[in-house]
C-alpha distance (Angstrom), angle and dihedral (degrees) to the residues before:
residue distance angle dihedral
M1 . . .
N2 3.81 . .
T3 3.76 85.2 .
D4 3.72 134.2 155.2
I5 3.75 90.6 -125.6
T6 3.81 121.3 76.0
A7 3.79 125.5 -143.8
Q8 3.83 88.4 -106.1
G9 3.77 89.3 50.5
W10 3.73 93.9 49.0
F11 3.88 93.7 53.0
A12 3.84 89.2 43.8
L13 3.85 85.9 63.6
G14 3.72 93.1 61.8
E15 3.84 140.0 37.1
R16 3.75 141.8 -120.8
V17 3.83 111.4 -118.8
P18 3.79 127.6 -170.6
Y19 3.84 117.0 -107.1
D20 3.88 127.4 -170.7
R21 3.69 104.7 -140.9
R22 3.79 93.7 -164.5
A23 3.92 97.9 44.6
K24 3.85 88.5 38.5
R25 3.73 94.5 -136.1
I26 3.83 142.0 113.3
L27 3.75 111.0 -110.0
H28 3.74 123.8 -128.2
L29 3.79 138.3 -150.2
G30 3.76 107.1 -61.3
D31 3.77 95.9 22.8
T32 3.80 117.4 122.7
T33 3.82 112.3 -103.3
D34 3.83 97.9 173.4
S35 3.81 94.9 104.5
S36 3.73 133.6 106.2
D37 3.86 86.4 -129.6
V38 3.73 91.1 63.7
V39 3.75 119.2 90.1
H40 3.79 133.9 167.6
V41 3.75 118.8 -117.1
F42 3.87 129.0 -172.1
Q43 3.70 123.4 -121.0
R44 3.83 132.4 168.3
V45 3.84 114.8 -153.3
V46 3.87 121.1 -168.5
R47 3.70 118.1 -174.0
D48 3.80 141.8 137.1
G49 3.77 112.7 -128.0
T50 3.86 120.8 -37.9
P51 3.79 113.5 -32.6
S52 3.82 116.1 -138.6
E53 3.78 124.3 -123.8
E54 3.90 86.8 -100.9
T55 3.77 93.4 56.2
V56 3.82 114.0 112.9
W57 3.85 110.2 -140.1
T58 3.75 125.9 -161.5
T59 3.85 113.4 -124.7
F60 3.82 116.1 -155.8
L61 3.88 112.0 -158.6
P62 3.84 116.0 -162.3
G63 3.74 130.7 -116.2
F64 3.80 135.5 -130.7
P65 2.88 123.7 -65.9
D66 3.88 99.6 -11.0
G67 3.70 97.7 59.9
S68 3.88 121.3 -167.2
F69 3.74 92.7 -26.1
G70 3.91 84.9 72.3
W71 3.77 86.2 76.4
A72 3.82 96.2 52.6
R73 3.83 94.6 93.6
V74 3.74 93.8 42.5
D75 3.82 91.2 50.8
R76 3.86 89.8 59.0
Y77 3.81 86.5 67.3
L78 3.89 97.4 46.2
T79 3.73 104.9 99.9
S80 3.84 97.8 -176.9
D81 3.88 96.6 80.6
G82 3.72 109.0 160.4
L83 3.73 95.0 0.6
V84 3.68 91.3 77.0
P85 3.80 107.9 33.3
K86 3.70 114.6 -132.7
I87 3.81 137.3 -165.5
F88 3.81 122.6 -164.6
V89 3.73 111.3 -157.0
E90 3.84 126.3 -150.6
Y91 3.81 116.4 -165.3
I92 3.79 122.6 -139.7
G93 3.76 106.4 -84.2
Q94 3.70 98.2 33.8
G95 3.80 138.9 88.8
D96 3.87 113.7 -26.8
S97 3.80 92.7 -13.1
D98 3.79 122.0 106.3
K99 3.72 123.1 -88.8
P100 3.85 105.3 -151.6
A101 3.80 118.4 -168.0
G102 3.80 112.0 -105.0
H103 3.79 95.9 10.7
P104 3.84 108.8 165.8
Y105 3.85 95.6 -125.3
G106 3.78 112.0 -159.9
T107 3.79 146.1 132.7
R108 3.82 94.8 -98.3
E109 3.81 95.0 52.8
R110 3.83 88.4 49.1
A111 3.88 90.4 51.1
D112 3.81 86.3 49.4
L113 3.77 90.6 55.9
V114 3.83 95.3 47.7
E115 3.85 90.1 50.2
S116 3.83 88.9 50.5
L117 3.87 93.0 49.3
W118 3.84 88.5 49.6
Q119 3.73 91.7 50.6
A120 3.87 92.9 48.3
Q121 3.64 91.5 50.7
G122 3.73 95.7 45.4
I123 3.85 92.3 -120.9
R124 3.83 110.2 164.6
S125 3.84 100.0 168.6
T126 3.75 130.7 29.6
F127 3.79 149.7 172.3
V128 3.80 107.3 -139.5
V129 3.63 121.2 -148.0
T130 3.95 117.3 -168.5
F131 3.77 136.5 -173.7
D132 3.72 128.0 -163.3
Y133 3.88 114.8 -37.1
S134 3.82 91.4 9.5
S135 3.78 86.1 79.9
L136 3.93 85.7 82.2
V137 3.71 89.6 50.8
A138 3.73 91.9 53.3
L139 3.87 90.6 47.8
E140 3.76 90.4 49.6
L141 3.80 93.2 49.1
L142 3.88 90.4 46.2
S143 3.85 89.0 51.6
R144 3.71 90.4 52.2
Q145 3.74 93.2 47.6
Q146 3.75 93.6 51.8
E147 3.85 89.7 47.4
R148 3.73 90.9 54.1
L149 3.79 93.5 45.5
D150 3.82 90.5 49.3
S151 3.80 89.1 53.5
D152 3.84 94.6 45.6
S153 3.87 90.7 -109.5
K154 3.85 123.3 135.6
P155 3.84 117.6 -114.9
V156 3.84 117.2 -124.3
A157 3.71 87.5 -113.9
R158 3.86 124.2 -4.1
I159 3.89 111.5 -115.1
E160 3.88 102.4 -144.0
R161 3.87 96.3 171.6
V162 3.78 137.7 9.9
L163 3.85 130.2 -160.5
I164 3.84 112.5 -166.9
V165 3.76 113.9 -167.1
N166 3.89 121.9 -167.1
G167 3.70 94.1 -23.2
G168 3.72 142.5 136.3
L169 3.78 112.6 -86.2
F170 3.75 103.6 164.6
A171 3.79 127.6 28.1
D172 3.80 92.8 -135.2
A173 3.80 95.3 55.1
H174 3.74 104.0 63.2
S175 3.86 114.6 121.7
H176 3.79 107.1 170.7
P177 3.81 110.7 168.3
R178 3.88 110.3 -103.8
L179 3.79 92.9 -118.1
T180 3.89 94.2 54.6
T181 3.79 124.8 49.4
P182 3.80 98.3 -4.5
L183 3.83 90.0 53.7
L184 3.78 94.1 45.8
K185 3.92 94.7 64.0
T186 3.77 91.9 54.3
P187 3.91 126.0 85.9
M188 3.73 88.9 -103.0
G189 3.87 90.2 53.8
K190 3.74 89.0 49.9
M191 3.75 90.0 53.0
G192 3.87 89.2 47.8
T193 3.72 92.3 55.4
W194 3.81 91.3 48.0
V195 3.82 89.1 56.8
A196 3.78 91.4 41.0
Q197 3.85 92.1 56.7
R198 3.80 87.3 57.5
S199 3.86 101.3 35.5
R200 3.89 124.4 55.7
F201 3.78 88.2 -163.0
A202 3.83 95.2 55.0
F203 3.84 89.5 44.5
N204 3.80 92.5 51.6
Q205 3.76 92.6 50.2
M206 3.83 90.0 50.7
V207 3.85 95.2 51.8
K208 3.75 105.2 36.1
V209 3.85 90.7 89.9
L210 3.91 86.6 71.7
W211 3.82 92.3 76.6
S212 3.71 125.6 60.0
K213 3.85 118.9 -109.9
E214 3.77 91.5 -109.3
Y215 3.83 90.9 58.7
N216 3.75 109.9 84.6
V217 3.77 98.9 -149.9
T218 3.79 112.4 -157.1
S219 3.70 131.9 -131.0
E220 3.84 88.5 -116.8
E221 3.84 91.7 54.7
L222 3.83 90.8 49.9
G223 3.85 88.5 46.2
E224 3.85 92.2 53.9
L225 3.79 92.6 45.9
Y226 3.73 90.5 51.8
E227 3.89 88.7 50.1
A228 3.79 90.1 50.8
I229 3.86 97.5 46.2
S230 3.91 100.1 35.7
R231 3.77 96.1 55.0
R232 3.82 110.3 124.4
N233 3.81 92.0 5.3
G234 3.78 88.4 -57.6
V235 3.82 103.1 156.7
A236 3.82 86.8 82.1
F237 3.80 86.9 69.7
M238 3.87 89.2 70.6
S239 3.84 84.3 70.0
N240 3.68 102.0 30.1
G241 3.80 94.3 50.3
A242 3.88 96.2 39.0
G243 3.76 95.5 99.7
F244 3.76 96.8 85.7
V245 3.94 95.6 105.1
D246 3.81 89.2 55.4
E247 3.80 89.8 46.5
H248 3.84 89.4 49.4
K249 3.79 89.5 54.3
A250 3.80 91.8 49.4
N251 3.76 90.5 52.5
A252 3.91 95.6 35.1
D253 3.84 95.0 141.1
R254 3.74 99.0 42.3
W255 3.83 95.6 48.1
D256 3.83 95.9 39.5
L257 3.81 113.3 128.0
R258 3.79 93.9 -145.6
R259 3.82 92.2 53.9
V260 3.69 94.9 44.7
F261 3.85 93.6 42.7
L262 3.75 93.6 52.4
A263 3.83 92.7 46.1
S264 3.79 94.5 49.3
R265 3.73 110.7 24.9
E266 3.70 94.8 104.1
S267 3.75 90.7 64.4
V268 3.76 105.9 21.2
S269 3.89 126.8 59.5
F270 3.90 111.4 -139.8
H271 3.72 124.6 -153.7
I272 3.85 127.4 177.0
V273 3.81 130.8 -162.9
G274 3.79 128.6 -174.1
S275 3.74 136.5 173.1
E276 3.80 127.4 -118.7
G277 3.75 93.1 -134.8
D278 3.75 102.8 34.2
P279 3.79 107.6 140.7
F280 3.83 93.2 -170.1
E281 3.86 107.0 52.8
P282 3.77 108.4 12.3
I283 3.91 94.5 134.2
Q284 3.79 93.8 52.5
I285 3.84 92.2 76.5
V286 3.77 92.3 44.9
K287 3.76 90.7 53.2
A288 3.81 92.3 43.1
R289 3.84 88.3 57.6
E290 3.82 93.2 44.4
R291 3.89 95.1 47.6
L292 3.84 102.6 33.1
G293 3.91 106.5 19.4
E294 3.80 89.7 99.3
Y295 3.77 89.2 63.2
G296 3.74 93.9 54.7
L297 3.83 94.7 -112.9
D298 3.87 109.9 -177.1
I299 3.86 104.3 -113.4
R300 3.68 122.3 170.6
V301 3.77 133.1 178.6
L302 3.84 122.3 -151.2
P303 3.84 127.7 -165.4
G304 3.85 122.5 -103.0
G305 3.72 138.3 42.1
H306 3.82 132.8 -55.4
L307 3.73 96.5 -65.0
T308 3.76 97.4 70.7
T309 3.74 88.2 154.6
S310 3.79 87.4 66.7
E311 3.76 103.7 32.3
H312 3.78 100.0 40.9
P313 3.77 109.5 14.9
D314 3.78 94.3 146.6
L315 3.79 91.8 58.3
L316 3.79 92.8 46.7
A317 3.82 90.0 47.1
Q318 3.77 91.1 54.0
I319 3.86 92.2 54.4
I320 3.82 90.6 45.9
Q321 3.98 92.2 52.2
E322 3.81 89.6 41.9
L323 3.88 87.2 57.6
E324 3.74 100.8 36.6
P325 3.81 108.6 109.3
K326 3.69 115.9 -112.0
Q327 3.86 110.2 -112.7
């Protein structure tokens, strides 16, 4: 991170809005919010005036475990504020969103939330930028979009372009180190997150693997990451939400980049970014080249570890602005 904006400052730039999990919609003034189905989710919206229905928004989907705050440093380098309207999404369980007990965390419920936020903002067309496990949400959203188009139905918002950064693309290409995500989903991992919520030292030891060895993460950066993740007892999400690899494997065909790409490439522009030193998903880029290189898929590799958003936000911002549609 090493950013001018603190976690507190980042969340002050957005708002918490009521979301009915059962009805799958953002509530408005006058709607009843006194229900166990209603939770509050964080969003940050940046726009200049009132966009038209033809305006193409940029949607930023959060990573694991840093959430929307992971985009804070990248956002510093984006110079099109207001000109290209943007929405930064925060899933239930992360950042300043609620963390309800027993919530069924999963890719489909995250996709439901994204579509609800699009509908509430009147977003009809969008460029989707994802980091980490939000790649699965993008693949689910693209699958829904193609199904609707095939049945002559209109998507909630038309995804025109997608940029997937350091995410899962193929279910058979995950290679998370045993002591990271695979451990987090176990009872031992749950106990570890309980301790990390209460101990900065334990938290720091848990997350240091996110950066490359060459990047000297500072105590200030670790502190801001803790502030972002631990809000509302949020460190527990690192365990509660760690089943996404297993979920990907259970939906291997539906959330397969090759299948989605071949089905949608006539109407959607696909772009992939990986990191040279990513310890979590290094095989994904290799498989993308093997399986889709013949189709000219745009695949780029940046230096650094998993947290490209932190180590090289300027390079990532350049790619985003290159791909953002001109209004």
